[in-house]
BABARO-734638 format. One record per residue: residue number from 1; x negated, y negated, z negated of N, C-alpha, C, O, CB in turn. Coordinates in steps of 0.2 Angstrom, whole numbers, padded with zeros to 4 digits, always signed. Glycine has a CB too. Layout:
N
[NUM [X Y Z] [X Y Z] [X Y Z] [X Y Z] [X Y Z]]
...
END
This chain:
117
[1 [-0485 -0341 -0467] [-0489 -0335 -0467] [-0491 -0333 -0460] [-0497 -0330 -0459] [-0486 -0330 -0471]]
[2 [-0487 -0334 -0456] [-0489 -0331 -0449] [-0494 -0335 -0446] [-0498 -0332 -0442] [-0483 -0332 -0444]]
[3 [-0495 -0342 -0448] [-0501 -0345 -0445] [-0507 -0342 -0448] [-0512 -0342 -0444] [-0500 -0353 -0447]]
[4 [-0507 -0340 -0454] [-0513 -0337 -0457] [-0515 -0331 -0454] [-0521 -0329 -0452] [-0512 -0336 -0465]]
[5 [-0510 -0327 -0452] [-0511 -0320 -0449] [-0514 -0321 -0442] [-0518 -0318 -0440] [-0504 -0316 -0448]]
[6 [-0511 -0326 -0438] [-0514 -0328 -0432] [-0521 -0330 -0432] [-0525 -0329 -0428] [-0510 -0333 -0428]]
[7 [-0523 -0334 -0437] [-0529 -0337 -0438] [-0534 -0331 -0440] [-0540 -0331 -0438] [-0530 -0342 -0443]]
[8 [-0532 -0327 -0444] [-0537 -0321 -0446] [-0540 -0318 -0440] [-0546 -0316 -0440] [-0533 -0316 -0451]]
[9 [-0536 -0316 -0435] [-0538 -0313 -0429] [-0543 -0317 -0425] [-0548 -0315 -0423] [-0532 -0311 -0424]]
[10 [-0542 -0324 -0425] [-0546 -0328 -0422] [-0553 -0328 -0425] [-0558 -0328 -0422] [-0543 -0336 -0422]]
[11 [-0553 -0328 -0432] [-0560 -0328 -0436] [-0563 -0321 -0435] [-0569 -0321 -0435] [-0558 -0329 -0443]]
[12 [-0559 -0316 -0433] [-0562 -0310 -0432] [-0566 -0310 -0425] [-0571 -0306 -0425] [-0557 -0305 -0432]]
[13 [-0565 -0314 -0421] [-0568 -0314 -0414] [-0574 -0319 -0414] [-0579 -0319 -0411] [-0563 -0316 -0409]]
[14 [-0573 -0325 -0418] [-0577 -0331 -0417] [-0580 -0333 -0424] [-0577 -0331 -0429] [-0574 -0336 -0414]]
[15 [-0585 -0336 -0424] [-0588 -0339 -0430] [-0584 -0346 -0432] [-0587 -0351 -0431] [-0596 -0340 -0430]]
[16 [-0578 -0345 -0434] [-0573 -0350 -0435] [-0571 -0349 -0442] [-0568 -0344 -0444] [-0567 -0351 -0430]]
[17 [-0572 -0354 -0447] [-0570 -0354 -0453] [-0562 -0354 -0453] [-0559 -0357 -0449] [-0572 -0360 -0458]]
[18 [-0559 -0351 -0459] [-0552 -0351 -0459] [-0549 -0358 -0459] [-0544 -0358 -0455] [-0550 -0347 -0466]]
[19 [-0551 -0362 -0463] [-0548 -0369 -0463] [-0549 -0373 -0456] [-0544 -0376 -0454] [-0552 -0373 -0468]]
[20 [-0554 -0372 -0452] [-0555 -0375 -0446] [-0550 -0372 -0441] [-0547 -0375 -0437] [-0562 -0374 -0443]]
[21 [-0549 -0365 -0441] [-0545 -0361 -0437] [-0538 -0363 -0438] [-0534 -0364 -0434] [-0545 -0354 -0438]]
[22 [-0536 -0364 -0445] [-0529 -0366 -0446] [-0528 -0373 -0444] [-0522 -0375 -0441] [-0528 -0366 -0454]]
[23 [-0533 -0378 -0445] [-0532 -0385 -0442] [-0531 -0385 -0435] [-0527 -0389 -0432] [-0538 -0389 -0444]]
[24 [-0534 -0381 -0431] [-0533 -0380 -0424] [-0526 -0377 -0422] [-0523 -0380 -0417] [-0539 -0376 -0421]]
[25 [-0524 -0372 -0425] [-0518 -0369 -0424] [-0511 -0372 -0426] [-0506 -0372 -0423] [-0518 -0362 -0426]]
[26 [-0512 -0375 -0432] [-0506 -0378 -0436] [-0501 -0382 -0432] [-0495 -0381 -0432] [-0508 -0381 -0442]]
[27 [-0504 -0387 -0428] [-0499 -0391 -0424] [-0495 -0387 -0419] [-0489 -0388 -0418] [-0503 -0397 -0421]]
[28 [-0498 -0383 -0416] [-0495 -0379 -0411] [-0490 -0374 -0414] [-0485 -0373 -0411] [-0500 -0375 -0406]]
[29 [-0492 -0371 -0420] [-0488 -0367 -0423] [-0481 -0371 -0426] [-0476 -0368 -0425] [-0491 -0364 -0430]]
[30 [-0482 -0377 -0428] [-0477 -0381 -0430] [-0472 -0382 -0424] [-0466 -0382 -0425] [-0479 -0387 -0433]]
[31 [-0475 -0384 -0418] [-0471 -0386 -0413] [-0467 -0380 -0410] [-0461 -0380 -0408] [-0475 -0388 -0407]]
[32 [-0470 -0374 -0411] [-0466 -0368 -0409] [-0460 -0366 -0413] [-0455 -0364 -0411] [-0471 -0361 -0409]]
[33 [-0461 -0368 -0420] [-0456 -0367 -0425] [-0451 -0373 -0425] [-0446 -0372 -0429] [-0459 -0366 -0431]]
[34 [-0452 -0378 -0422] [-0448 -0384 -0423] [-0440 -0383 -0422] [-0436 -0385 -0426] [-0450 -0389 -0418]]
[35 [-0438 -0379 -0416] [-0431 -0378 -0416] [-0428 -0374 -0421] [-0422 -0375 -0422] [-0430 -0374 -0409]]
[36 [-0432 -0371 -0425] [-0429 -0367 -0431] [-0430 -0370 -0438] [-0426 -0369 -0442] [-0432 -0360 -0431]]
[37 [-0435 -0374 -0438] [-0437 -0377 -0444] [-0437 -0385 -0444] [-0441 -0388 -0448] [-0444 -0375 -0446]]
[38 [-0433 -0388 -0440] [-0433 -0395 -0440] [-0432 -0399 -0446] [-0436 -0403 -0448] [-0427 -0397 -0435]]
[39 [-0427 -0397 -0450] [-0426 -0400 -0457] [-0432 -0399 -0461] [-0434 -0404 -0465] [-0420 -0397 -0460]]
[40 [-0435 -0393 -0461] [-0441 -0392 -0465] [-0447 -0397 -0464] [-0450 -0400 -0468] [-0443 -0385 -0465]]
[41 [-0448 -0398 -0457] [-0453 -0402 -0455] [-0452 -0410 -0456] [-0456 -0414 -0458] [-0455 -0401 -0447]]
[42 [-0445 -0411 -0456] [-0443 -0418 -0458] [-0445 -0419 -0466] [-0447 -0425 -0467] [-0436 -0419 -0457]]
[43 [-0443 -0414 -0470] [-0445 -0415 -0477] [-0452 -0415 -0478] [-0455 -0419 -0482] [-0442 -0409 -0481]]
[44 [-0456 -0412 -0474] [-0463 -0412 -0475] [-0466 -0419 -0473] [-0470 -0422 -0477] [-0467 -0407 -0470]]
[45 [-0463 -0422 -0468] [-0465 -0429 -0466] [-0463 -0434 -0471] [-0467 -0438 -0473] [-0462 -0431 -0460]]
[46 [-0457 -0433 -0474] [-0455 -0438 -0479] [-0458 -0437 -0486] [-0460 -0442 -0489] [-0447 -0437 -0480]]
[47 [-0458 -0431 -0488] [-0461 -0430 -0495] [-0468 -0430 -0496] [-0471 -0431 -0501] [-0458 -0423 -0497]]
[48 [-0472 -0428 -0490] [-0479 -0428 -0491] [-0482 -0434 -0488] [-0487 -0436 -0491] [-0482 -0421 -0487]]
[49 [-0480 -0436 -0482] [-0483 -0441 -0479] [-0479 -0448 -0479] [-0482 -0453 -0476] [-0484 -0439 -0472]]
[50 [-0473 -0448 -0481] [-0469 -0454 -0481] [-0467 -0456 -0474] [-0466 -0462 -0473] [-0473 -0460 -0484]]
[51 [-0467 -0451 -0469] [-0465 -0453 -0462] [-0459 -0449 -0461] [-0457 -0444 -0464] [-0471 -0451 -0458]]
[52 [-0456 -0450 -0455] [-0450 -0447 -0453] [-0451 -0440 -0450] [-0447 -0436 -0451] [-0446 -0451 -0448]]
[53 [-0456 -0439 -0447] [-0457 -0433 -0443] [-0464 -0430 -0445] [-0469 -0433 -0445] [-0457 -0434 -0435]]
[54 [-0463 -0424 -0448] [-0469 -0420 -0451] [-0474 -0418 -0446] [-0480 -0417 -0448] [-0467 -0415 -0455]]
[55 [-0472 -0417 -0440] [-0477 -0414 -0435] [-0482 -0420 -0433] [-0488 -0419 -0434] [-0474 -0412 -0429]]
[56 [-0480 -0425 -0431] [-0485 -0431 -0429] [-0489 -0433 -0435] [-0495 -0435 -0435] [-0482 -0437 -0426]]
[57 [-0485 -0433 -0441] [-0488 -0435 -0447] [-0494 -0430 -0449] [-0499 -0433 -0451] [-0483 -0435 -0453]]
[58 [-0493 -0424 -0448] [-0498 -0419 -0449] [-0504 -0420 -0445] [-0510 -0420 -0447] [-0495 -0412 -0449]]
[59 [-0503 -0421 -0438] [-0508 -0422 -0433] [-0512 -0429 -0435] [-0518 -0429 -0434] [-0505 -0423 -0426]]
[60 [-0508 -0434 -0437] [-0512 -0440 -0439] [-0516 -0439 -0445] [-0522 -0441 -0445] [-0507 -0446 -0441]]
[61 [-0514 -0435 -0450] [-0518 -0433 -0456] [-0524 -0429 -0454] [-0529 -0431 -0456] [-0514 -0430 -0461]]
[62 [-0523 -0424 -0450] [-0529 -0420 -0448] [-0534 -0425 -0444] [-0540 -0424 -0445] [-0526 -0415 -0443]]
[63 [-0532 -0429 -0440] [-0536 -0434 -0437] [-0540 -0438 -0442] [-0546 -0439 -0442] [-0532 -0439 -0432]]
[64 [-0536 -0441 -0447] [-0539 -0445 -0452] [-0545 -0442 -0457] [-0549 -0445 -0459] [-0534 -0448 -0457]]
[65 [-0544 -0435 -0457] [-0549 -0431 -0461] [-0554 -0428 -0457] [-0558 -0423 -0459] [-0545 -0426 -0466]]
[66 [-0554 -0429 -0450] [-0559 -0426 -0446] [-0558 -0419 -0444] [-0563 -0415 -0443] [-0566 -0427 -0449]]
[67 [-0552 -0417 -0445] [-0550 -0410 -0443] [-0545 -0409 -0438] [-0541 -0404 -0437] [-0547 -0407 -0450]]
[68 [-0545 -0414 -0433] [-0540 -0413 -0427] [-0544 -0409 -0422] [-0547 -0412 -0417] [-0539 -0421 -0424]]
[69 [-0544 -0403 -0423] [-0548 -0398 -0420] [-0544 -0394 -0414] [-0538 -0394 -0415] [-0552 -0393 -0424]]
[70 [-0548 -0392 -0409] [-0545 -0388 -0404] [-0549 -0382 -0403] [-0555 -0382 -0405] [-0545 -0392 -0397]]
[71 [-0546 -0377 -0401] [-0550 -0370 -0401] [-0555 -0370 -0396] [-0561 -0367 -0398] [-0545 -0365 -0399]]
[72 [-0555 -0373 -0391] [-0560 -0374 -0386] [-0567 -0377 -0389] [-0572 -0375 -0388] [-0558 -0378 -0380]]
[73 [-0566 -0382 -0393] [-0571 -0386 -0396] [-0574 -0381 -0402] [-0580 -0382 -0403] [-0569 -0392 -0399]]
[74 [-0571 -0376 -0404] [-0573 -0372 -0409] [-0577 -0366 -0406] [-0579 -0361 -0409] [-0568 -0369 -0414]]
[75 [-0577 -0366 -0399] [-0581 -0360 -0396] [-0576 -0354 -0394] [-0579 -0349 -0392] [-0586 -0358 -0400]]
[76 [-0570 -0355 -0394] [-0565 -0350 -0393] [-0564 -0350 -0385] [-0565 -0355 -0382] [-0559 -0351 -0396]]
[77 [-0563 -0344 -0382] [-0562 -0343 -0375] [-0554 -0342 -0374] [-0551 -0338 -0377] [-0566 -0337 -0373]]
[78 [-0552 -0346 -0369] [-0545 -0345 -0367] [-0544 -0338 -0364] [-0538 -0335 -0365] [-0543 -0350 -0362]]
[79 [-0549 -0335 -0361] [-0548 -0329 -0357] [-0546 -0323 -0362] [-0544 -0318 -0360] [-0554 -0327 -0353]]
[80 [-0548 -0324 -0369] [-0547 -0319 -0374] [-0541 -0319 -0377] [-0539 -0316 -0382] [-0553 -0319 -0378]]
[81 [-0536 -0324 -0375] [-0530 -0325 -0379] [-0526 -0319 -0380] [-0523 -0318 -0385] [-0526 -0331 -0375]]
[82 [-0525 -0315 -0374] [-0520 -0309 -0375] [-0524 -0304 -0379] [-0520 -0301 -0383] [-0519 -0307 -0368]]
[83 [-0530 -0303 -0379] [-0534 -0298 -0383] [-0533 -0300 -0390] [-0532 -0296 -0395] [-0541 -0298 -0381]]
[84 [-0533 -0307 -0392] [-0533 -0309 -0399] [-0526 -0308 -0401] [-0525 -0306 -0407] [-0535 -0316 -0400]]
[85 [-0521 -0309 -0397] [-0514 -0309 -0399] [-0512 -0301 -0401] [-0509 -0300 -0405] [-0509 -0311 -0393]]
[86 [-0515 -0297 -0397] [-0515 -0290 -0398] [-0517 -0288 -0405] [-0515 -0284 -0409] [-0518 -0285 -0393]]
[87 [-0523 -0291 -0407] [-0526 -0290 -0413] [-0522 -0292 -0419] [-0521 -0289 -0424] [-0533 -0293 -0414]]
[88 [-0519 -0298 -0418] [-0514 -0301 -0423] [-0509 -0296 -0425] [-0507 -0294 -0430] [-0511 -0307 -0421]]
[89 [-0506 -0293 -0419] [-0500 -0288 -0420] [-0503 -0281 -0424] [-0499 -0278 -0427] [-0497 -0286 -0414]]
[90 [-0509 -0280 -0422] [-0512 -0273 -0425] [-0514 -0274 -0432] [-0513 -0270 -0437] [-0518 -0271 -0421]]
[91 [-0517 -0280 -0434] [-0520 -0281 -0440] [-0516 -0285 -0446] [-0517 -0284 -0452] [-0526 -0285 -0439]]
[92 [-0510 -0288 -0444] [-0506 -0291 -0449] [-0501 -0286 -0452] [-0498 -0282 -0448] [-0502 -0297 -0446]]
[93 [-0500 -0287 -0458] [-0495 -0283 -0461] [-0488 -0284 -0458] [-0487 -0290 -0457] [-0495 -0284 -0469]]
[94 [-0484 -0279 -0456] [-0478 -0281 -0453] [-0474 -0285 -0457] [-0470 -0289 -0453] [-0474 -0274 -0452]]
[95 [-0474 -0286 -0463] [-0469 -0290 -0467] [-0471 -0297 -0465] [-0467 -0302 -0466] [-0470 -0289 -0474]]
[96 [-0477 -0299 -0464] [-0479 -0306 -0463] [-0476 -0308 -0456] [-0474 -0314 -0456] [-0487 -0306 -0462]]
[97 [-0476 -0304 -0451] [-0473 -0306 -0445] [-0466 -0305 -0445] [-0462 -0309 -0442] [-0476 -0302 -0439]]
[98 [-0463 -0299 -0447] [-0456 -0298 -0447] [-0452 -0303 -0452] [-0446 -0304 -0451] [-0454 -0291 -0449]]
[99 [-0455 -0305 -0457] [-0452 -0309 -0462] [-0452 -0316 -0461] [-0450 -0321 -0465] [-0455 -0308 -0469]]
[100 [-0455 -0318 -0455] [-0455 -0325 -0453] [-0449 -0328 -0452] [-0444 -0325 -0450] [-0460 -0326 -0447]]
[101 [-0448 -0335 -0452] [-0442 -0338 -0451] [-0440 -0338 -0444] [-0434 -0338 -0442] [-0442 -0346 -0453]]
[102 [-0445 -0337 -0440] [-0444 -0337 -0432] [-0448 -0330 -0430] [-0453 -0329 -0432] [-0447 -0343 -0429]]
[103 [-0445 -0326 -0426] [-0448 -0320 -0423] [-0455 -0322 -0420] [-0455 -0327 -0416] [-0444 -0317 -0418]]
[104 [-0460 -0318 -0422] [-0467 -0319 -0419] [-0469 -0313 -0416] [-0470 -0308 -0419] [-0472 -0321 -0425]]
[105 [-0469 -0313 -0409] [-0472 -0308 -0405] [-0478 -0310 -0401] [-0480 -0315 -0402] [-0466 -0305 -0401]]
[106 [-0480 -0306 -0397] [-0486 -0307 -0393] [-0485 -0313 -0389] [-0490 -0317 -0389] [-0487 -0301 -0388]]
[107 [-0480 -0314 -0385] [-0479 -0320 -0381] [-0479 -0327 -0385] [-0482 -0332 -0383] [-0472 -0320 -0377]]
[108 [-0476 -0326 -0391] [-0476 -0332 -0396] [-0484 -0334 -0398] [-0486 -0340 -0398] [-0472 -0331 -0402]]
[109 [-0487 -0329 -0400] [-0494 -0329 -0402] [-0498 -0332 -0396] [-0502 -0337 -0397] [-0497 -0323 -0404]]
[110 [-0497 -0329 -0390] [-0501 -0332 -0384] [-0500 -0339 -0383] [-0504 -0343 -0382] [-0499 -0328 -0378]]
[111 [-0493 -0341 -0384] [-0491 -0348 -0383] [-0495 -0353 -0388] [-0497 -0358 -0386] [-0484 -0349 -0383]]
[112 [-0495 -0351 -0394] [-0498 -0355 -0399] [-0505 -0356 -0398] [-0508 -0361 -0399] [-0496 -0352 -0406]]
[113 [-0509 -0350 -0396] [-0516 -0350 -0395] [-0517 -0355 -0389] [-0521 -0360 -0389] [-0518 -0344 -0393]]
[114 [-0513 -0354 -0384] [-0515 -0358 -0378] [-0514 -0366 -0379] [-0517 -0370 -0377] [-0510 -0356 -0372]]
[115 [-0508 -0367 -0383] [-0507 -0374 -0384] [-0512 -0377 -0389] [-0512 -0383 -0390] [-0500 -0375 -0387]]
[116 [-0516 -0373 -0392] [-0521 -0375 -0397] [-0528 -0377 -0394] [-0532 -0379 -0397] [-0522 -0370 -0403]]
[117 [-0528 -0376 -0387] [-0534 -0377 -0384] [-0534 -0385 -0382] [-0539 -0387 -0379] [-0535 -0373 -0378]]
END
């Protein structure tokens, strides 16, 4: 759910569809969560893609369907990252951020956005 909340703020600033925004953000979001959700991502790789690691498997799949997108290619500006992170915190229901498996704060959102460029 937190990836969706992060993407909603992105779509609020730019003419980016929700799916394209999620495709651009998801690999960085997964990498941020890896220390806390390693087993979950292993299961994703195994059960969905028949691979050992879900993160590279997801990236390969995104590539294969033409959705290996980066925020810069979608017209997003790196300079607005902090502003967008503030919007995520203002606009997302607290339960979406507080109920996450991993704490999501401004610095985490900034990191995910930057790594998605």
